[in-house]
N, C-alpha and C positions, 0 to 999 in steps of 0.2 A: 386696547393696550398687549402685547406678547410677553408672558413668563421670559427672562433670557437666562441662565442658568452663569453666572460667572466664574466662580472659582475653577480653576484650570482641574482637566483630567488628570489624573494620575498616569502618571505614566508608568508603563510596560516589563516586565521584568522579565531578561534574556539575560542567560546560560552560555559562553565561548563554549565550545567544545574541551576547547585544555581546562576553562575553568574545573567542568565535566568530572573531565579524566583525574585530574588533582586532589580533589571531592574523593571518588572512587578509593582512589591511591592511598590516602589517609584508614582510608573506614581500612576499607583494608590488612595496612600495617598494622592498625591499634586490631581488630577480628584476632592476625593470629595469639595474639595471647590472649583478649578481653570480648570479645564479640561484644557483650550485654553495655562496656563501656560504646565499645565504635559507633552502637545503633543512635549511643544514648549524646551522643554528641555528632552524630548524622541529623538528627532528631534538630540539635539545638542550632548549629548553623545552619538548615532549611529553614527554620523557622526565622530565625535574626533574617537571613534572607531577604526571605519575603516583609518584610516592615523596611527593607529599603525602596518601595515602594511610595509606598506614605513619609518618608522620612529623608529623601533620599541626600541630606546636610550634613546627615547629622556627624558623623562619621569625619574626621580628619584628613586635608590633602594632605597628599603622600609627598615626604621628602624625596622621594627616588624617583619615580616619575609625571614629570605636569599633566594635569587633568585627571590621575586616576587619586582614588579619597580609597584609604587604608580603615579595616572594620576587625577588630585585635578580641576575638573569639576564646576566650581562655585559657590568654595569660599565650597562649603555644603558638595559634593561629589566626592568621591572616584574611582577611577571602580582600584581593585589592575590583576594585569598577572603578565605572564610570559614565555620571551621572550627565542624564542629556535633558532636554526639556519634555520628550517627550518614551525617556527609555532610562534604564537602569541597564548596565550594562557588566554582566558577574565578565571578567576577565581573568583572574588565577586567585591560588586560593596556596599559601605553603606555610609549611612548619615555620615560625620565627628567627630560628635558628638558619632556614634556606635563604642564599642569595636571589633576595628575585626585585626585576631581572636578573635573571641569566648572565652574565660576563660572557661575551661576547672573546670567540680566541681570536685571534689577528690572521 
């Protein structure tokens, strides 16, 4: 008799290019005034995002966009992500005061 692992596999974590650009923009903005604080925030965001592969349903479903979850980091930054069985996709990251998704002009 074979030993079969019944545990579901952990989803992989993937950053969309826009989400990576969002993170770099936020860090660069903060680094202009305080490089140490910028690095601390970047490290914290990356650490929290890495945990999403283990707990993808931990954060609330977004009231803004169907199928997206929101993870708040330090009350000021929101990470938007999509969770699927094989993938946790980081979609975007914004300051809490920004409108997301952006409103498109007609």
